[in-house]
N, C-alpha and C positions, 0 to 999 in steps of 0.2 A: 097750435100753441099749447093745447091742453096736455095733461099727462097721458101716457100711453096705457092701454088696457093690458092685462096680463096675457090675453089671447094673442096680442101682437108681438110679444117678447120671445126672444130666444134665451136659453139658459146662460149664455155668456154675455148678455146685455144687461145694463142697469135699467131700472124701471122709471127713474125720475128724470124729466127733462129740465134743462137749466133755466128755462123761462116759463115753466108750467105753473098752473095755479097752486099746486101743493107747495113747491119750493118758495114761491113768493109769499104765501101765507106763513110758511115756516120762518122766513126771514122777518116777517112782521112780529111774530111771537118772540123771536130772538131779540129784536130791537126793544120790545117791552121789558124783557127780563134784564137786559143790559141797562136800560134806563132806570129800573128799580134799584139795581146795584149801585148805579151812579148817584142815586139820591140817598139810599139808606146807609151805605158803608161809611161815607164821610161823617154823618151824624153819629153813627155807632162808635167811631173812633173819638170824635170830639167830646161827646157826652158820656162815653164809656158805658154803653149798654150793649147787650148781646142779642143779635137776631136769633129767632127761634131755629134750633138746629134741624127740626123737621123740614122747614122751608129750605134751609141750606142743602139738606140731603136731596130733596126733590129737584132743586136747581142743578146739583151735580149730575143727577141722573139725566136731566134734560140735555146737558152739554155732552155727555157720553153718547146719547142718542143723536145729537147734532153731528158728531163725527161719523157715526154710522150712515146718517142720511147723506153726508157729503161724499162718502165712499160709493154711494149708489146714485149719484147725480151726474148726468152727462155734462159735456162742455162743448164749446165751439172752438175749433182749431183756428190758427192764424189765417187760414184760407177761408174761414167762414163755414166750414163743414161741421155738422153735428156729429160728435163722437159719443157713442154709447157702449162701445166694447169695454167690458168690465176690467180687463187687464190695463188698458190705456187710461181708463178713468181713475183707477186706483193709483197708477203711477203719477198721473197728473196731480191728484190731491196730495199724494205722499211727498212730492217734490215742491209743493207750494205751502199750503196751510196746515198740513198735518202736524209738523213739528211744533208750530205755534199753538195749535189747539191742544195737542197732547201736553205741552208744557203748562198751559193754563189749567187743564184738568188735574194734572199732578199738583199744581199750586193750590187748587181748591181742596184737594185731599189733605195737603199739609196744613192749610188754614183751618180745616175742619178740626184737626187735632190741636193746633196752636192758633186760637182766634186772634191773637195780637198781630198776626200776619195777614189778616183778612183784607186790609186796604190794598194789598198787591193785586187783588182780583180785578181792580179797575184797569189792569193792562188789557183786558178784553175789549176795552173801548176802541182799540185799533181795528176791530172788526166792523166798526160803525160804517166805514166807507162802503164795504160790500153790502151791508144791510140797506144802506141808503139807495144803492142801485137796485136792490130787490124791490124796495118800495116803489121806485120809479117804474120798474117793469110791471108791478102790480097795477099801477094807474093806467099804464098802456094796455094791460090785459083787459081792463074794464072800459077802454076807449075814453079815458078821462085825461087826454093830453094837456088840456088847459090847466089841469090841477098841478102840473109839475112845477110851475112857477110858484104856486102857493106852497108846495112842498119845500122848495128852497127857502122861502120866507120863514116857514115854520122851523126849518132846521137852524136858520140863523138865530131866530128868537130862542129856540131851545138851547143853543150853544151859549148864548148870553146868560140864560137862566141857570144853566148848570155851572158856568163859571162863577156866577154870583153865589150859588149854593156852596160850592167847594171853598171859595175864599171866605165866605161867612163862617163855615165850620172851622177853617184854619185860623181865622181871626179870633174866634171864641177859644179854640184850643190853646193858642199862644197866650192870650190874656189869662185864661183860667190856670194854666200851668204856672205862670209867674205869680198870680194872686194867691194860689194855694201854698206856694213856697214862701209867702211873706214878702215878695218883692213888688216893686211898683209896676202896675200895668193899667191898661185902659179900664179894667174892671174896678180899679180903686176909685174911680170917679163916679161909679154907679152906686146908688144908695141900696144897701143890703142886697148885693147880687146873689147871695146864697139863698135868699128867700123868694127869688123870682122864679116863675114857672119856666120850663124849658122853652116853650113857644114864645114867651115874652122876651127872653134874652136872645133867642134866635131871630125874632122879628127886628130887634135893635141892630143885630149884626147885619142882616140883609139890607136894612135901610141905609146903614153906614156904607157898606160895600157897593150897593147899587148906585148910591149917590156919587161915589168916586168913578164908577165905570161910565156913567152917563153924564158926568159933569153937572150933576144936580145938587141942590142944597142938601147938606148932611146934618145929622144930629150933633149940635155943638157940644153936648155933654160927653161925647165920646171922642177921645183924642189919644194918639200914641204917647206913651210915657217912658219909652226906652228906645235905645238904638235899634234893637231887634224889631220892635213894632214900627218904627219909622222906616226901616229898610223894607219891611213887609208892605207898607203902604206905597212906597215907591214902585215896588214890583207889581203891586195891584194895578196902579195907574198905567204902567207900561204894558202889562198883559191885556188890559182892557182895550188899548189902542190896537193891538195886534188882532184881537178877536173881532172887534167891530170892523176893522179893515178887511179881514178874511171873510166875514159875513157878507159885506157889500160885494166883494169880488165873486163870492159864490152865487149871489143872486144875478149879477150881471152876466155871468157865464152861462 
């Protein structure tokens, strides 16, 4: 199950096995980078701050390297046969994930030039399913089969936390946009919102959103003041039911 040595390779074969240690660890690094994007980008949009461009450029280089790695990783055919022939591997990747990966890399380049489009980079979250399977393979690689259930529980908890984070950022962005335009919003009920620290107002948003997701008590001083905010709150409650239900289904499967 380990990766092959260069002595065992022919020139027309790829060097990376689909369930080897290297590709599983590479998937873990990919997951961490996607998770950082999922946390930082919504806050960058809501609070209007710019991530450092050096980190952005390094991340772009990583995803270009990721495409190269995928072109050099074997796969299992429908018959369960390991395929390492370079031409077949390249065709397999080109007809499946290459177009998606190339589009996201191109989007990264565009967002690097026009930062207002950076939120679109979250489309990369669609790769999370593949990365989840890589993490599961990594646990199997270390003989930690019993940890797979814990992985499912952690994935469910992480999905709820990410949903809470995104909705909290969206809730603040909606309120701030209306408040700065001189219109009624939930921020109108907060005393001196312009003087509050970012983490203070973010904490209030998280407390409000998480309370509605988990049907727990919420901050009574925060309430929707417009039809847009009330509509957002209805969508919040509905989406929370879907996420919690999907999480329970994921663990039972």
